[in-house]
N, C-alpha and C positions, 0 to 999 in steps of 0.2 A: 194389774189394774192401771195400765198405762193409759193416759189421757182421760181417766175417770176422775171426776171432781164433784164436790157438793157445793153448790152456789152459796156464797156468803159464809162459808165455814173455813176460817183460817186454821182452826184446830185440826180439822180433818186433813188439810193439805200438809200441815206439819207432821202429823202422825204418819201419813202415807210416805212422806219424804224420808223420815227417820227409818221406817221399816224397810224402805227400798235400799237405803244405805247399809242397813244392818245385813240384809240378805246379800247385797253386793260384796260386803266384806267377808261374809262366810263363804261365798262362792270363790273369792280369790284365795282363801286359805285352802279350800278343797283342790282347786286347780294347781296351786303351788305344791301341795303334798303329792298329788298324782304325777305332776311333772318330775319331781325329784325321784319318786318311786320308779318311774320308767327309765329315768336317766341312770339310776344306780344299777339297773338290770340291763343297760345298754340296748333298750328298746326305743330307738331313735324316733320312729314314726309316731308312736303313741305319745312319747314325750313332747314332740314338737306340737302335736295337736293340743295337748294340755297347756303348754307354755303359751301357745297362741291365744287360747281362751283366757288365760291369766292376763295377758297384755291387753286384751280387748277391754277389760275392766280397769286395769291399772297400767296405762301405757307408758308411764315414766319409771316403772319399777326396774331398777338396774339389775337386780338379782334375776328377774325373769328374762331380761335381754341376755344376760351372761349365760343363763341356762340354755337359751335357744342357740346362742353361738356355739356352745359346747356340743349340743346335739347335732348341729350341722357339721361340725368338725368330726364328730364320732361317725357320722354317716358319709364321710368323705365329700362333703359339700363346702369346702373352704371358702369358695367365692360367696356363697350365700351367708356364711358366718361373718365375712368381712362386710357385706352389705348390711347385715343386722347391726353391726357396730356403727356404721355411718348413719343409719336411720336413728339410732339412739342419740348419737352426737348432735344431729340436727334438732331433734326434739328437745334435748336439754338446753341447747343454745337458744332456741326460740322461746321456750317456756320458763327457763330458770336462769339463763345467762351464765351457764357454767359448762365445763367439760366433764366427760365420764370419769368415774372414780379410778384411782390408781389400779385397783384390782381388775377393773374392766379393761383398762389400757394394757395391762400385763397379759391378759388372756388374748387380746387382739394381736399383740406382738408375737405371742406363741403361734397363733394360727397363721399369721402372715409369713412367719419363718418356716412353716411346715412342720414345726415341732409340736404337734398336737396329739401324739399317740398316748402320752401318759400325764405329763405335767398339768395341763389345764384341768383334767378331770380329778386331780387330787387337791385342787384349790378349795379352801373352806368356803362354805356358803353362809356362815353365820354373819349377821349384821352387827357391827359394833356401834356403840353410841359415842358420839363426840361430846365431851364435856364442854359446857359453856359456863365459864367462871368469871366473876368480876376481878379486876386487878386489886392486889393488896394495897391497903392504905393504913396510915397511922391510927391506932386505936386509943381510947381513953384509958385512964388508970383503973377504971372500974370494969375493964374488959372481961377479966376472968369470971367475976360474979354474973355479969350480964350474959356472957356466952353460956355459962352453965344453966341459966334460966331457960334459954332457948333449947339447949340440949335435953334438959329434963322434959320440957313440953313436947319435944319431938319423940321422946322415948329412947334417945341414944344412951342416956346415963342410967336411968332407973327402970323404965318400963321396957320389957323385952319386945313389945309390939309397937311398930311405928304408928304415929298419929296421922290421920288423914289431913287435918287442917290445923295450923298454928298461925296466930296473927300477932304482929308486933305493932303497937301504937307508939309512934315517936312524934310528939306534937310539933317539935321544931324541925324534924327531919335531919338533925345534925349527928345523931348517935348511930342509928341503924345501918347506914351505908357501909361504913368502915367495919362495923361489927359483923355484918353479914358476909362481907368480903373475906374477913379473917376466918370465919367459921367454915366457909366452903373449901378452904385450903388445908384444914386440919385433918389429920389421919383418921381420928375416930369417927368424924363425920363422913368422910369418904368411905371408910370401912363399913359404916352402917348402910350405905347406899352404893353397893359395889357396881351397879349397872350404870351409874352416872349421876351427875348433878346438872340441871338445866336452870339457868338464871337469866332474868331480863328485868329492865326497868320499864314500866308501862308509861308510854307517852300517848295515851288515848287511842292507840291503834293495836288492839288486842289481836286482830287478825294477823298482823305482821309478826307479832310474838309467837302465835301458834304456828305459823309457817316456818319460822326460824327453828322452833323446837322440833317440829316434824321432820325437818331436814336433818337435824342432829340425830334423830332417832331412826333415820333412813326410812321414813314412812312416805310413800308416794300418795299424793292427794287424789282421791277418786274423782272420776269425771263428773259425777252427780253432785259434787260439793257446791253449794250455793250460799251457805250461811255460816256465820261464826260458830253456831252450835254444832254444825256438821263437822267442822274442823276439830272442835273440842272432842267430839265423839270419836273421831278417828285417832286423835292423840291418845285418848284413854285406852282404846283398843291396842295401841302400840305399846302401852305399859303393862299389858297382861303378862303375868309370870315374871315381872322384873321388879327390881328394888331401886327406885329412882327418887331423888329429891328435886322437886320443882320449887323455884324461888321467884316470886313476882313482887317487885318493890313498887311502892307508891300507888296502890290501887285507889280508885276514887269511888267505887261502888261495891256493896256487898256481893252483888250478883257476879262480879268478876271472880271473886273467891270461890263461890259455889260452882260456877261454870267449870273451874279447873281443878276442883277437889278430886283427887284420884278415887276410883271406885274399887281398886284392887288392893289386897293386903300387901304390905311391903313398900308402898309408895306414900310419899308425904308432900303436902303443899305448904310452903312457908310464905306468908304475905306480910308486907309492911304497908302502913298508911299514915298520913298526917291528918286525916279527917276524923274528928271525934265521933261524928255520927256513924261513920263506917265501923269504927271499933265497937261502939255500943250496939250497933245493929247486927253484928255477926252472932249467929246462934251456935256458939261453941261453949265448951266447959270453961269456967273461970280460969283454971290453971293453964289453959291453952291461949289466953290473951295476955301478952307481955306488955307492960307499960313502962316506958323509959323516961317519962317526964312528969314531975309533980303536978303540972297543970292538967295533965290527962286524967288524973284521978277524979277531978271534978266532973268529968264527962263519962266515967265508967258506968 
């Protein structure tokens, strides 16, 4: 339905865009699976075609570029593998201001040295998540009881199932930062979310936060992305089959919590706010709203 639109219907345009992104994401997963399938069977030509289709939809995906480099090396086209690396390096420098990952650079070095008969093809393709944690800070004397409140609400202590959304209302903003920082470094919290913890303080730029987290999850942003909602949708797809804790401090609107609430079992979102109207406006169970200041109880 390219270039088709309904005049004056923003709802249609949004629906069409989300469906397009959804199909695009599904297509990248199919092309990725086929590219790996052919690579495992050393069918370089078919693998290169599928990796190329994958990169048409997701041009900054390093895993796809690495796979293409490996397939060129497998088919004794080392020069083209090296060209593929330099193409990736230029794209990353232009669009993200960074160099290729260490794994990509190692593969490049193997190919350049002519040592691509075995080592590069044994390299793991799994994408690891980089944890983003706040720095530890001194906590109050009530830390143990306050921290236990959050752990219970998240389901770390009592409930075996993680909770999608937990909110902390800290009227003065003086308690939650150090408390949250301490929690993210504790073993039982990290054990409950073995795939990672992503943290950020919201400074009115939720798009920047989403891009930071997607980079940590190794999620490339699709070419069709044009709205914050699209970024959030891709973030949630990156959490599929994972157990991740997302922490966003100092939200100013309820919609920011709802936008980022994970839709998959095993993932949780912990938000903090200093705004009483946000705390009272969140549609969550009472035991999932933690209040750290007596003043806040007047607004609950």
